[in-house]
PDB file of N, CA, C and O in Angstrom, chain B, residues numbered from 101:
ATOM      1  N   MET B 101       0.824  -1.194   0.000  1.00  0.00           N
ATOM      2  CA  MET B 101       0.000   0.000   0.000  1.00  0.00           C
ATOM      3  C   MET B 101       0.860   1.246   0.000  1.00  0.00           C
ATOM      4  O   MET B 101       1.820   1.328   0.766  1.00  0.00           O
ATOM      5  N   PRO B 102       0.542   2.212  -0.835  1.00  0.00           N
ATOM      6  CA  PRO B 102       1.311   3.456  -0.835  1.00  0.00           C
ATOM      7  C   PRO B 102       1.200   4.133   0.524  1.00  0.00           C
ATOM      8  O   PRO B 102       0.139   4.145   1.148  1.00  0.00           O
ATOM      9  N   GLY B 103       2.305   4.688   0.962  1.00  0.00           N
ATOM     10  CA  GLY B 103       2.332   5.384   2.234  1.00  0.00           C
ATOM     11  C   GLY B 103       2.634   4.483   3.416  1.00  0.00           C
ATOM     12  O   GLY B 103       2.913   4.978   4.508  1.00  0.00           O
ATOM     13  N   THR B 104       2.586   3.182   3.227  1.00  0.00           N
ATOM     14  CA  THR B 104       2.878   2.245   4.298  1.00  0.00           C
ATOM     15  C   THR B 104       4.377   2.192   4.531  1.00  0.00           C
ATOM     16  O   THR B 104       5.158   2.145   3.580  1.00  0.00           O
ATOM     17  N   LYS B 105       4.779   2.199   5.797  1.00  0.00           N
ATOM     18  CA  LYS B 105       6.203   2.135   6.142  1.00  0.00           C
ATOM     19  C   LYS B 105       6.776   0.793   5.700  1.00  0.00           C
ATOM     20  O   LYS B 105       6.239  -0.262   6.038  1.00  0.00           O
ATOM     21  N   LYS B 106       7.861   0.839   4.948  1.00  0.00           N
ATOM     22  CA  LYS B 106       8.502  -0.371   4.442  1.00  0.00           C
ATOM     23  C   LYS B 106       9.687  -0.738   5.317  1.00  0.00           C
ATOM     24  O   LYS B 106      10.268   0.118   5.984  1.00  0.00           O
ATOM     25  N   LYS B 107      10.044  -2.021   5.309  1.00  0.00           N
ATOM     26  CA  LYS B 107      11.216  -2.496   6.049  1.00  0.00           C
ATOM     27  C   LYS B 107      12.479  -1.968   5.394  1.00  0.00           C
ATOM     28  O   LYS B 107      12.502  -1.710   4.190  1.00  0.00           O
ATOM     29  N   GLN B 108      13.530  -1.809   6.187  1.00  0.00           N
ATOM     30  CA  GLN B 108      14.832  -1.360   5.696  1.00  0.00           C
ATOM     31  C   GLN B 108      15.550  -2.514   4.997  1.00  0.00           C
ATOM     32  O   GLN B 108      15.625  -3.620   5.532  1.00  0.00           O
ATOM     33  N   ILE B 109      16.076  -2.254   3.805  1.00  0.00           N
ATOM     34  CA  ILE B 109      16.863  -3.264   3.086  1.00  0.00           C
ATOM     35  C   ILE B 109      18.226  -3.354   3.757  1.00  0.00           C
ATOM     36  O   ILE B 109      18.895  -2.336   3.935  1.00  0.00           O
ATOM     37  N   PRO B 110      18.648  -4.567   4.133  1.00  0.00           N
ATOM     38  CA  PRO B 110      19.952  -4.691   4.808  1.00  0.00           C
ATOM     39  C   PRO B 110      21.119  -4.410   3.865  1.00  0.00           C
ATOM     40  O   PRO B 110      20.965  -4.429   2.644  1.00  0.00           O
ATOM     41  N   LYS B 111      22.279  -4.151   4.445  1.00  0.00           N
ATOM     42  CA  LYS B 111      23.515  -3.995   3.668  1.00  0.00           C
ATOM     43  C   LYS B 111      24.054  -5.397   3.392  1.00  0.00           C
ATOM     44  O   LYS B 111      24.093  -6.249   4.280  1.00  0.00           O
ATOM     45  N   PHE B 112      24.463  -5.618   2.156  1.00  0.00           N
ATOM     46  CA  PHE B 112      24.964  -6.930   1.760  1.00  0.00           C
ATOM     47  C   PHE B 112      26.475  -6.864   1.565  1.00  0.00           C
ATOM     48  O   PHE B 112      27.013  -5.859   1.099  1.00  0.00           O
ATOM     49  N   HIS B 113      27.150  -7.955   1.930  1.00  0.00           N
ATOM     50  CA  HIS B 113      28.604  -8.016   1.791  1.00  0.00           C
ATOM     51  C   HIS B 113      29.030  -8.687   0.483  1.00  0.00           C
ATOM     52  O   HIS B 113      30.195  -8.621   0.092  1.00  0.00           O
ATOM     53  N   SER B 114      28.080  -9.327  -0.181  1.00  0.00           N
ATOM     54  CA  SER B 114      28.414  -9.981  -1.442  1.00  0.00           C
ATOM     55  C   SER B 114      27.140 -10.132  -2.275  1.00  0.00           C
ATOM     56  O   SER B 114      26.025 -10.047  -1.762  1.00  0.00           O
ATOM     57  N   GLU B 115      27.337 -10.352  -3.547  1.00  0.00           N
ATOM     58  CA  GLU B 115      26.201 -10.579  -4.437  1.00  0.00           C
ATOM     59  C   GLU B 115      25.471 -11.856  -4.045  1.00  0.00           C
ATOM     60  O   GLU B 115      24.244 -11.920  -4.111  1.00  0.00           O
ATOM     61  N   GLU B 116      26.223 -12.868  -3.637  1.00  0.00           N
ATOM     62  CA  GLU B 116      25.624 -14.136  -3.210  1.00  0.00           C
ATOM     63  C   GLU B 116      24.727 -13.929  -1.990  1.00  0.00           C
ATOM     64  O   GLU B 116      23.632 -14.489  -1.925  1.00  0.00           O
ATOM     65  N   GLU B 117      25.179 -13.135  -1.032  1.00  0.00           N
ATOM     66  CA  GLU B 117      24.380 -12.836   0.161  1.00  0.00           C
ATOM     67  C   GLU B 117      23.076 -12.127  -0.227  1.00  0.00           C
ATOM     68  O   GLU B 117      22.011 -12.434   0.307  1.00  0.00           O
ATOM     69  N   GLU B 118      23.172 -11.188  -1.148  1.00  0.00           N
ATOM     70  CA  GLU B 118      21.977 -10.475  -1.606  1.00  0.00           C
ATOM     71  C   GLU B 118      21.027 -11.417  -2.347  1.00  0.00           C
ATOM     72  O   GLU B 118      19.812 -11.355  -2.159  1.00  0.00           O
ATOM     73  N   ARG B 119      21.582 -12.279  -3.182  1.00  0.00           N
ATOM     74  CA  ARG B 119      20.769 -13.242  -3.925  1.00  0.00           C
ATOM     75  C   ARG B 119      19.992 -14.142  -2.968  1.00  0.00           C
ATOM     76  O   ARG B 119      18.804 -14.389  -3.174  1.00  0.00           O
ATOM     77  N   GLU B 120      20.655 -14.629  -1.927  1.00  0.00           N
ATOM     78  CA  GLU B 120      20.002 -15.483  -0.937  1.00  0.00           C
ATOM     79  C   GLU B 120      18.896 -14.719  -0.209  1.00  0.00           C
ATOM     80  O   GLU B 120      17.819 -15.260   0.041  1.00  0.00           O
ATOM     81  N   PHE B 121      19.168 -13.467   0.125  1.00  0.00           N
ATOM     82  CA  PHE B 121      18.173 -12.649   0.829  1.00  0.00           C
ATOM     83  C   PHE B 121      16.906 -12.498  -0.012  1.00  0.00           C
ATOM     84  O   PHE B 121      15.800 -12.742   0.470  1.00  0.00           O
ATOM     85  N   TRP B 122      17.078 -12.089  -1.286  1.00  0.00           N
ATOM     86  CA  TRP B 122      15.899 -11.833  -2.114  1.00  0.00           C
ATOM     87  C   TRP B 122      15.170 -13.113  -2.496  1.00  0.00           C
ATOM     88  O   TRP B 122      13.973 -13.068  -2.777  1.00  0.00           O
ATOM     89  N   SER B 123      15.848 -14.243  -2.516  1.00  0.00           N
ATOM     90  CA  SER B 123      15.162 -15.500  -2.819  1.00  0.00           C
ATOM     91  C   SER B 123      14.293 -15.952  -1.647  1.00  0.00           C
ATOM     92  O   SER B 123      13.395 -16.774  -1.825  1.00  0.00           O
ATOM     93  N   ALA B 124      14.554 -15.419  -0.445  1.00  0.00           N
ATOM     94  CA  ALA B 124      13.802 -15.812   0.745  1.00  0.00           C
ATOM     95  C   ALA B 124      12.859 -14.719   1.252  1.00  0.00           C
ATOM     96  O   ALA B 124      12.123 -14.952   2.210  1.00  0.00           O
ATOM     97  N   ASN B 125      12.862 -13.524   0.631  1.00  0.00           N
ATOM     98  CA  ASN B 125      12.044 -12.412   1.107  1.00  0.00           C
ATOM     99  C   ASN B 125      11.219 -11.812  -0.025  1.00  0.00           C
ATOM    100  O   ASN B 125      11.626 -11.832  -1.187  1.00  0.00           O
ATOM    101  N   ASP B 126      10.062 -11.281   0.330  1.00  0.00           N
ATOM    102  CA  ASP B 126       9.166 -10.635  -0.625  1.00  0.00           C
ATOM    103  C   ASP B 126       9.570  -9.172  -0.756  1.00  0.00           C
ATOM    104  O   ASP B 126       9.573  -8.433   0.229  1.00  0.00           O
ATOM    105  N   SER B 127       9.912  -8.755  -1.972  1.00  0.00           N
ATOM    106  CA  SER B 127      10.390  -7.383  -2.184  1.00  0.00           C
ATOM    107  C   SER B 127       9.338  -6.330  -1.847  1.00  0.00           C
ATOM    108  O   SER B 127       9.684  -5.191  -1.532  1.00  0.00           O
ATOM    109  N   THR B 128       8.046  -6.700  -1.910  1.00  0.00           N
ATOM    110  CA  THR B 128       6.996  -5.708  -1.617  1.00  0.00           C
ATOM    111  C   THR B 128       7.005  -5.272  -0.152  1.00  0.00           C
ATOM    112  O   THR B 128       6.410  -4.251   0.190  1.00  0.00           O
ATOM    113  N   GLU B 129       7.672  -6.034   0.712  1.00  0.00           N
ATOM    114  CA  GLU B 129       7.806  -5.625   2.114  1.00  0.00           C
ATOM    115  C   GLU B 129       8.881  -4.549   2.273  1.00  0.00           C
ATOM    116  O   GLU B 129       8.956  -3.901   3.316  1.00  0.00           O
ATOM    117  N   PHE B 130       9.704  -4.356   1.258  1.00  0.00           N
ATOM    118  CA  PHE B 130      10.835  -3.438   1.323  1.00  0.00           C
ATOM    119  C   PHE B 130      10.742  -2.282   0.332  1.00  0.00           C
ATOM    120  O   PHE B 130      11.323  -1.219   0.552  1.00  0.00           O
ATOM    121  N   ILE B 131      10.011  -2.494  -0.759  1.00  0.00           N
ATOM    122  CA  ILE B 131       9.972  -1.515  -1.852  1.00  0.00           C
ATOM    123  C   ILE B 131       8.530  -1.195  -2.205  1.00  0.00           C
ATOM    124  O   ILE B 131       7.707  -2.101  -2.333  1.00  0.00           O
ATOM    125  N   ASP B 132       8.217   0.081  -2.363  1.00  0.00           N
ATOM    126  CA  ASP B 132       6.898   0.514  -2.806  1.00  0.00           C
ATOM    127  C   ASP B 132       6.917   0.542  -4.335  1.00  0.00           C
ATOM    128  O   ASP B 132       7.269   1.553  -4.943  1.00  0.00           O
ATOM    129  N   TRP B 133       6.538  -0.570  -4.942  1.00  0.00           N
ATOM    130  CA  TRP B 133       6.614  -0.699  -6.396  1.00  0.00           C
ATOM    131  C   TRP B 133       5.646   0.227  -7.117  1.00  0.00           C
ATOM    132  O   TRP B 133       5.861   0.551  -8.284  1.00  0.00           O
ATOM    133  N   ASP B 134       4.573   0.662  -6.437  1.00  0.00           N
ATOM    134  CA  ASP B 134       3.621   1.578  -7.072  1.00  0.00           C
ATOM    135  C   ASP B 134       4.244   2.938  -7.362  1.00  0.00           C
ATOM    136  O   ASP B 134       3.831   3.624  -8.297  1.00  0.00           O
ATOM    137  N   SER B 135       5.233   3.329  -6.570  1.00  0.00           N
ATOM    138  CA  SER B 135       5.884   4.627  -6.794  1.00  0.00           C
ATOM    139  C   SER B 135       7.248   4.484  -7.478  1.00  0.00           C
ATOM    140  O   SER B 135       7.980   5.461  -7.633  1.00  0.00           O
ATOM    141  N   ALA B 136       7.575   3.259  -7.881  1.00  0.00           N
ATOM    142  CA  ALA B 136       8.870   3.022  -8.538  1.00  0.00           C
ATOM    143  C   ALA B 136       8.895   3.661  -9.925  1.00  0.00           C
ATOM    144  O   ALA B 136       7.859   3.780 -10.579  1.00  0.00           O
ATOM    145  N   GLU B 137      10.073   4.066 -10.363  1.00  0.00           N
ATOM    146  CA  GLU B 137      10.261   4.653 -11.681  1.00  0.00           C
ATOM    147  C   GLU B 137      11.213   3.781 -12.487  1.00  0.00           C
ATOM    148  O   GLU B 137      12.129   3.171 -11.935  1.00  0.00           O
ATOM    149  N   ARG B 138      10.989   3.727 -13.788  1.00  0.00           N
ATOM    150  CA  ARG B 138      11.885   2.977 -14.673  1.00  0.00           C
ATOM    151  C   ARG B 138      13.138   3.797 -14.946  1.00  0.00           C
ATOM    152  O   ARG B 138      13.076   5.013 -15.125  1.00  0.00           O
ATOM    153  N   HIS B 139      14.285   3.103 -14.975  1.00  0.00           N
ATOM    154  CA  HIS B 139      15.547   3.746 -15.303  1.00  0.00           C
ATOM    155  C   HIS B 139      16.291   2.878 -16.302  1.00  0.00           C
ATOM    156  O   HIS B 139      16.217   1.650 -16.243  1.00  0.00           O
ATOM    157  N   ARG B 140      16.996   3.504 -17.206  1.00  0.00           N
ATOM    158  CA  ARG B 140      17.855   2.788 -18.151  1.00  0.00           C
ATOM    159  C   ARG B 140      19.261   2.731 -17.561  1.00  0.00           C
ATOM    160  O   ARG B 140      19.741   3.703 -16.978  1.00  0.00           O
ATOM    161  N   LEU B 141      19.902   1.605 -17.716  1.00  0.00           N
ATOM    162  CA  LEU B 141      21.280   1.417 -17.264  1.00  0.00           C
ATOM    163  C   LEU B 141      22.112   1.043 -18.486  1.00  0.00           C
ATOM    164  O   LEU B 141      22.427  -0.130 -18.686  1.00  0.00           O
ATOM    165  N   PRO B 142      22.473   2.040 -19.309  1.00  0.00           N
ATOM    166  CA  PRO B 142      23.117   1.747 -20.590  1.00  0.00           C
ATOM    167  C   PRO B 142      24.500   1.121 -20.476  1.00  0.00           C
ATOM    168  O   PRO B 142      24.942   0.452 -21.411  1.00  0.00           O
ATOM    169  N   ASN B 143      25.189   1.315 -19.371  1.00  0.00           N
ATOM    170  CA  ASN B 143      26.546   0.776 -19.246  1.00  0.00           C
ATOM    171  C   ASN B 143      26.596  -0.541 -18.484  1.00  0.00           C
ATOM    172  O   ASN B 143      27.676  -1.081 -18.242  1.00  0.00           O
ATOM    173  N   LEU B 144      25.431  -1.060 -18.106  1.00  0.00           N
ATOM    174  CA  LEU B 144      25.377  -2.317 -17.365  1.00  0.00           C
ATOM    175  C   LEU B 144      25.635  -3.481 -18.314  1.00  0.00           C
ATOM    176  O   LEU B 144      24.988  -3.606 -19.354  1.00  0.00           O
ATOM    177  N   ARG B 145      26.567  -4.311 -17.948  1.00  0.00           N
ATOM    178  CA  ARG B 145      26.893  -5.476 -18.776  1.00  0.00           C
ATOM    179  C   ARG B 145      26.375  -6.728 -18.090  1.00  0.00           C
ATOM    180  O   ARG B 145      26.450  -6.843 -16.867  1.00  0.00           O
ATOM    181  N   PRO B 146      25.852  -7.666 -18.867  1.00  0.00           N
ATOM    182  CA  PRO B 146      25.342  -8.894 -18.247  1.00  0.00           C
ATOM    183  C   PRO B 146      26.478  -9.742 -17.687  1.00  0.00           C
ATOM    184  O   PRO B 146      27.597  -9.726 -18.199  1.00  0.00           O
ATOM    185  N   SER B 147      26.170 -10.477 -16.634  1.00  0.00           N
ATOM    186  CA  SER B 147      27.153 -11.414 -16.083  1.00  0.00           C
ATOM    187  C   SER B 147      27.405 -12.507 -17.114  1.00  0.00           C
ATOM    188  O   SER B 147      26.477 -12.979 -17.771  1.00  0.00           O
ATOM    189  N   LEU B 148      28.631 -12.895 -17.245  1.00  0.00           N
ATOM    190  CA  LEU B 148      29.000 -13.917 -18.220  1.00  0.00           C
ATOM    191  C   LEU B 148      29.554 -15.141 -17.512  1.00  0.00           C
ATOM    192  O   LEU B 148      30.166 -15.036 -16.449  1.00  0.00           O
ATOM    193  N   ARG B 149      29.335 -16.287 -18.103  1.00  0.00           N
ATOM    194  CA  ARG B 149      29.898 -17.534 -17.586  1.00  0.00           C
ATOM    195  C   ARG B 149      30.459 -18.300 -18.770  1.00  0.00           C
ATOM    196  O   ARG B 149      29.788 -18.456 -19.790  1.00  0.00           O
ATOM    197  N   THR B 150      31.661 -18.766 -18.638  1.00  0.00           N
ATOM    198  CA  THR B 150      32.289 -19.560 -19.687  1.00  0.00           C
ATOM    199  C   THR B 150      31.769 -20.987 -19.609  1.00  0.00           C
ATOM    200  O   THR B 150      31.682 -21.576 -18.531  1.00  0.00           O
ATOM    201  N   ILE B 151      31.424 -21.531 -20.771  1.00  0.00           N
ATOM    202  CA  ILE B 151      31.002 -22.932 -20.829  1.00  0.00           C
ATOM    203  C   ILE B 151      31.844 -23.646 -21.871  1.00  0.00           C
ATOM    204  O   ILE B 151      32.488 -23.020 -22.713  1.00  0.00           O
ATOM    205  N   SER B 152      31.827 -24.939 -21.799  1.00  0.00           N
ATOM    206  CA  SER B 152      32.510 -25.757 -22.787  1.00  0.00           C
ATOM    207  C   SER B 152      31.448 -26.599 -23.481  1.00  0.00           C
ATOM    208  O   SER B 152      30.639 -27.258 -22.827  1.00  0.00           O
ATOM    209  N   ILE B 153      31.457 -26.573 -24.799  1.00  0.00           N
ATOM    210  CA  ILE B 153      30.469 -27.330 -25.567  1.00  0.00           C
ATOM    211  C   ILE B 153      31.186 -28.041 -26.712  1.00  0.00           C
ATOM    212  O   ILE B 153      32.022 -27.451 -27.395  1.00  0.00           O
ATOM    213  N   ARG B 154      30.857 -29.285 -26.908  1.00  0.00           N
ATOM    214  CA  ARG B 154      31.463 -30.060 -27.992  1.00  0.00           C
ATOM    215  C   ARG B 154      30.564 -29.968 -29.218  1.00  0.00           C
ATOM    216  O   ARG B 154      29.383 -30.313 -29.167  1.00  0.00           O
ATOM    217  N   LEU B 155      31.137 -29.499 -30.314  1.00  0.00           N
ATOM    218  CA  LEU B 155      30.415 -29.381 -31.574  1.00  0.00           C
ATOM    219  C   LEU B 155      31.186 -30.120 -32.658  1.00  0.00           C
ATOM    220  O   LEU B 155      32.412 -30.211 -32.599  1.00  0.00           O
ATOM    221  N   PRO B 156      30.475 -30.643 -33.641  1.00  0.00           N
ATOM    222  CA  PRO B 156      31.178 -31.278 -34.757  1.00  0.00           C
ATOM    223  C   PRO B 156      32.079 -30.245 -35.449  1.00  0.00           C
ATOM    224  O   PRO B 156      31.717 -29.075 -35.572  1.00  0.00           O
ATOM    225  N   VAL B 157      33.244 -30.693 -35.893  1.00  0.00           N
ATOM    226  CA  VAL B 157      34.201 -29.815 -36.554  1.00  0.00           C
ATOM    227  C   VAL B 157      33.555 -29.138 -37.758  1.00  0.00           C
ATOM    228  O   VAL B 157      33.796 -27.955 -38.002  1.00  0.00           O
ATOM    229  N   SER B 158      32.747 -29.863 -38.507  1.00  0.00           N
ATOM    230  CA  SER B 158      32.112 -29.276 -39.697  1.00  0.00           C
ATOM    231  C   SER B 158      31.170 -28.124 -39.314  1.00  0.00           C
ATOM    232  O   SER B 158      31.059 -27.143 -40.049  1.00  0.00           O
ATOM    233  N   MET B 159      30.500 -28.246 -38.173  1.00  0.00           N
ATOM    234  CA  MET B 159      29.607 -27.181 -37.723  1.00  0.00           C
ATOM    235  C   MET B 159      30.410 -25.929 -37.358  1.00  0.00           C
ATOM    236  O   MET B 159      30.005 -24.809 -37.670  1.00  0.00           O
ATOM    237  N   ILE B 160      31.531 -26.127 -36.705  1.00  0.00           N
ATOM    238  CA  ILE B 160      32.390 -24.999 -36.334  1.00  0.00           C
ATOM    239  C   ILE B 160      32.952 -24.330 -37.583  1.00  0.00           C
ATOM    240  O   ILE B 160      33.018 -23.103 -37.657  1.00  0.00           O
ATOM    241  N   GLU B 161      33.357 -25.136 -38.566  1.00  0.00           N
ATOM    242  CA  GLU B 161      33.876 -24.576 -39.812  1.00  0.00           C
ATOM    243  C   GLU B 161      32.804 -23.770 -40.552  1.00  0.00           C
ATOM    244  O   GLU B 161      33.086 -22.692 -41.076  1.00  0.00           O
ATOM    245  N   ASP B 162      31.583 -24.293 -40.593  1.00  0.00           N
ATOM    246  CA  ASP B 162      30.484 -23.555 -41.226  1.00  0.00           C
ATOM    247  C   ASP B 162      30.223 -22.245 -40.491  1.00  0.00           C
ATOM    248  O   ASP B 162      29.993 -21.207 -41.113  1.00  0.00           O
ATOM    249  N   LEU B 163      30.261 -22.302 -39.188  1.00  0.00           N
ATOM    250  CA  LEU B 163      30.050 -21.105 -38.382  1.00  0.00           C
ATOM    251  C   LEU B 163      31.144 -20.072 -38.645  1.00  0.00           C
ATOM    252  O   LEU B 163      30.866 -18.877 -38.752  1.00  0.00           O
ATOM    253  N   LYS B 164      32.384 -20.537 -38.749  1.00  0.00           N
ATOM    254  CA  LYS B 164      33.498 -19.626 -39.035  1.00  0.00           C
ATOM    255  C   LYS B 164      33.347 -18.975 -40.412  1.00  0.00           C
ATOM    256  O   LYS B 164      33.655 -17.795 -40.578  1.00  0.00           O
ATOM    257  N   ILE B 165      32.881 -19.733 -41.386  1.00  0.00           N
ATOM    258  CA  ILE B 165      32.680 -19.183 -42.737  1.00  0.00           C
ATOM    259  C   ILE B 165      31.607 -18.097 -42.708  1.00  0.00           C
ATOM    260  O   ILE B 165      31.793 -17.018 -43.270  1.00  0.00           O
ATOM    261  N   LEU B 166      30.475 -18.390 -42.045  1.00  0.00           N
ATOM    262  CA  LEU B 166      29.407 -17.394 -41.936  1.00  0.00           C
ATOM    263  C   LEU B 166      29.872 -16.150 -41.185  1.00  0.00           C
ATOM    264  O   LEU B 166      29.565 -15.022 -41.571  1.00  0.00           O
ATOM    265  N   ALA B 167      30.612 -16.375 -40.116  1.00  0.00           N
ATOM    266  CA  ALA B 167      31.105 -15.252 -39.314  1.00  0.00           C
ATOM    267  C   ALA B 167      32.081 -14.395 -40.119  1.00  0.00           C
ATOM    268  O   ALA B 167      32.051 -13.167 -40.033  1.00  0.00           O
ATOM    269  N   ASN B 168      32.933 -15.034 -40.890  1.00  0.00           N
ATOM    270  CA  ASN B 168      33.896 -14.311 -41.721  1.00  0.00           C
ATOM    271  C   ASN B 168      33.182 -13.438 -42.751  1.00  0.00           C
ATOM    272  O   ASN B 168      33.604 -12.311 -43.011  1.00  0.00           O
ATOM    273  N   LYS B 169      32.101 -13.957 -43.339  1.00  0.00           N
ATOM    274  CA  LYS B 169      31.317 -13.172 -44.311  1.00  0.00           C
ATOM    275  C   LYS B 169      30.697 -11.937 -43.663  1.00  0.00           C
ATOM    276  O   LYS B 169      30.503 -10.911 -44.314  1.00  0.00           O
ATOM    277  N   ARG B 170      30.387 -12.052 -42.363  1.00  0.00           N
ATOM    278  CA  ARG B 170      29.767 -10.929 -41.640  1.00  0.00           C
ATOM    279  C   ARG B 170      30.806 -10.090 -40.885  1.00  0.00           C
ATOM    280  O   ARG B 170      30.468  -9.099 -40.236  1.00  0.00           O
ATOM    281  N   ASP B 171      32.056 -10.500 -40.982  1.00  0.00           N
ATOM    282  CA  ASP B 171      33.166  -9.801 -40.326  1.00  0.00           C
ATOM    283  C   ASP B 171      32.974  -9.699 -38.805  1.00  0.00           C
ATOM    284  O   ASP B 171      33.157  -8.640 -38.206  1.00  0.00           O
ATOM    285  N   VAL B 172      32.596 -10.843 -38.200  1.00  0.00           N
ATOM    286  CA  VAL B 172      32.453 -10.922 -36.741  1.00  0.00           C
ATOM    287  C   VAL B 172      33.140 -12.200 -36.262  1.00  0.00           C
ATOM    288  O   VAL B 172      33.300 -13.138 -37.043  1.00  0.00           O
ATOM    289  N   PRO B 173      33.545 -12.253 -35.006  1.00  0.00           N
ATOM    290  CA  PRO B 173      34.104 -13.500 -34.473  1.00  0.00           C
ATOM    291  C   PRO B 173      33.030 -14.598 -34.453  1.00  0.00           C
ATOM    292  O   PRO B 173      31.853 -14.317 -34.229  1.00  0.00           O
ATOM    293  N   TYR B 174      33.437 -15.821 -34.683  1.00  0.00           N
ATOM    294  CA  TYR B 174      32.457 -16.896 -34.757  1.00  0.00           C
ATOM    295  C   TYR B 174      31.743 -17.137 -33.434  1.00  0.00           C
ATOM    296  O   TYR B 174      30.579 -17.536 -33.429  1.00  0.00           O
ATOM    297  N   GLN B 175      32.430 -16.898 -32.290  1.00  0.00           N
ATOM    298  CA  GLN B 175      31.768 -17.062 -31.001  1.00  0.00           C
ATOM    299  C   GLN B 175      30.643 -16.034 -30.847  1.00  0.00           C
ATOM    300  O   GLN B 175      29.588 -16.340 -30.293  1.00  0.00           O
ATOM    301  N   SER B 176      30.875 -14.815 -31.340  1.00  0.00           N
ATOM    302  CA  SER B 176      29.843 -13.778 -31.268  1.00  0.00           C
ATOM    303  C   SER B 176      28.648 -14.147 -32.138  1.00  0.00           C
ATOM    304  O   SER B 176      27.502 -13.943 -31.739  1.00  0.00           O
ATOM    305  N   LEU B 177      28.907 -14.682 -33.305  1.00  0.00           N
ATOM    306  CA  LEU B 177      27.821 -15.094 -34.185  1.00  0.00           C
ATOM    307  C   LEU B 177      27.021 -16.227 -33.538  1.00  0.00           C
ATOM    308  O   LEU B 177      25.794 -16.255 -33.629  1.00  0.00           O
ATOM    309  N   LEU B 178      27.708 -17.142 -32.899  1.00  0.00           N
ATOM    310  CA  LEU B 178      27.032 -18.237 -32.210  1.00  0.00           C
ATOM    311  C   LEU B 178      26.121 -17.688 -31.111  1.00  0.00           C
ATOM    312  O   LEU B 178      25.001 -18.171 -30.949  1.00  0.00           O
ATOM    313  N   LYS B 179      26.579 -16.692 -30.355  1.00  0.00           N
ATOM    314  CA  LYS B 179      25.742 -16.071 -29.320  1.00  0.00           C
ATOM    315  C   LYS B 179      24.508 -15.420 -29.935  1.00  0.00           C
ATOM    316  O   LYS B 179      23.416 -15.502 -29.372  1.00  0.00           O
ATOM    317  N   VAL B 180      24.675 -14.774 -31.086  1.00  0.00           N
ATOM    318  CA  VAL B 180      23.528 -14.153 -31.766  1.00  0.00           C
ATOM    319  C   VAL B 180      22.523 -15.233 -32.164  1.00  0.00           C
ATOM    320  O   VAL B 180      21.322 -15.077 -31.943  1.00  0.00           O
ATOM    321  N   PHE B 181      23.008 -16.321 -32.745  1.00  0.00           N
ATOM    322  CA  PHE B 181      22.120 -17.408 -33.152  1.00  0.00           C
ATOM    323  C   PHE B 181      21.369 -17.980 -31.948  1.00  0.00           C
ATOM    324  O   PHE B 181      20.164 -18.221 -32.020  1.00  0.00           O
ATOM    325  N   LEU B 182      22.082 -18.194 -30.850  1.00  0.00           N
ATOM    326  CA  LEU B 182      21.445 -18.737 -29.651  1.00  0.00           C
ATOM    327  C   LEU B 182      20.403 -17.758 -29.095  1.00  0.00           C
ATOM    328  O   LEU B 182      19.305 -18.168 -28.718  1.00  0.00           O
ATOM    329  N   ALA B 183      20.745 -16.477 -29.047  1.00  0.00           N
ATOM    330  CA  ALA B 183      19.816 -15.465 -28.528  1.00  0.00           C
ATOM    331  C   ALA B 183      18.551 -15.402 -29.376  1.00  0.00           C
ATOM    332  O   ALA B 183      17.447 -15.311 -28.840  1.00  0.00           O
ATOM    333  N   GLU B 184      18.709 -15.450 -30.694  1.00  0.00           N
ATOM    334  CA  GLU B 184      17.548 -15.418 -31.590  1.00  0.00           C
ATOM    335  C   GLU B 184      16.649 -16.627 -31.360  1.00  0.00           C
ATOM    336  O   GLU B 184      15.427 -16.496 -31.304  1.00  0.00           O
ATOM    337  N   ARG B 185      17.250 -17.788 -31.229  1.00  0.00           N
ATOM    338  CA  ARG B 185      16.450 -19.006 -31.029  1.00  0.00           C
ATOM    339  C   ARG B 185      15.769 -19.004 -29.662  1.00  0.00           C
ATOM    340  O   ARG B 185      14.612 -19.407 -29.545  1.00  0.00           O
ATOM    341  N   LEU B 186      16.478 -18.556 -28.634  1.00  0.00           N
ATOM    342  CA  LEU B 186      15.872 -18.480 -27.300  1.00  0.00           C
ATOM    343  C   LEU B 186      14.691 -17.525 -27.304  1.00  0.00           C
ATOM    344  O   LEU B 186      13.655 -17.813 -26.705  1.00  0.00           O
ATOM    345  N   ASP B 187      14.840 -16.386 -27.978  1.00  0.00           N
ATOM    346  CA  ASP B 187      13.746 -15.419 -28.079  1.00  0.00           C
ATOM    347  C   ASP B 187      12.552 -16.050 -28.786  1.00  0.00           C
ATOM    348  O   ASP B 187      11.414 -15.887 -28.344  1.00  0.00           O
ATOM    349  N   LYS B 188      12.798 -16.759 -29.866  1.00  0.00           N
ATOM    350  CA  LYS B 188      11.730 -17.420 -30.620  1.00  0.00           C
ATOM    351  C   LYS B 188      11.012 -18.444 -29.745  1.00  0.00           C
ATOM    352  O   LYS B 188       9.783 -18.513 -29.759  1.00  0.00           O
ATOM    353  N   GLU B 189      11.760 -19.236 -28.990  1.00  0.00           N
ATOM    354  CA  GLU B 189      11.171 -20.252 -28.125  1.00  0.00           C
ATOM    355  C   GLU B 189      10.358 -19.619 -26.984  1.00  0.00           C
ATOM    356  O   GLU B 189       9.296 -20.123 -26.618  1.00  0.00           O
ATOM    357  N   ARG B 190      10.864 -18.515 -26.429  1.00  0.00           N
ATOM    358  CA  ARG B 190      10.129 -17.820 -25.359  1.00  0.00           C
ATOM    359  C   ARG B 190       8.795 -17.295 -25.863  1.00  0.00           C
ATOM    360  O   ARG B 190       7.779 -17.408 -25.178  1.00  0.00           O
ATOM    361  N   ARG B 191       8.798 -16.716 -27.074  1.00  0.00           N
ATOM    362  CA  ARG B 191       7.556 -16.177 -27.634  1.00  0.00           C
ATOM    363  C   ARG B 191       6.562 -17.274 -27.951  1.00  0.00           C
ATOM    364  O   ARG B 191       5.352 -17.062 -27.877  1.00  0.00           O
ATOM    365  N   ARG B 192       7.069 -18.450 -28.306  1.00  0.00           N
ATOM    366  CA  ARG B 192       6.205 -19.572 -28.658  1.00  0.00           C
ATOM    367  C   ARG B 192       5.581 -20.212 -27.420  1.00  0.00           C
ATOM    368  O   ARG B 192       4.484 -20.766 -27.492  1.00  0.00           O
ATOM    369  N   ALA B 193       6.274 -20.137 -26.293  1.00  0.00           N
ATOM    370  CA  ALA B 193       5.808 -20.807 -25.059  1.00  0.00           C
ATOM    371  C   ALA B 193       4.636 -20.107 -24.411  1.00  0.00           C
ATOM    372  O   ALA B 193       4.145 -20.557 -23.375  1.00  0.00           O
TER     373      ALA B 193
END
């Protein structure tokens, strides 16, 4: 409810500590979402995690050829392909 006193958000010592806190607590007890404003964070970069994936050599070669035609690294092209497919699957679900 607007105007209702909200609980104080604790200080966190790590991202993991904050993640655990928010997974166990309802944000509406701490934040008045009705008065929240949208903000753009143009310099925010997504967290990245390195993975290892085994692909057929021919698939990697095809990917490199396509990437070379577009003048981009093949790993970047692979990320674009994955992002496009994930978006398509999300819209279909």
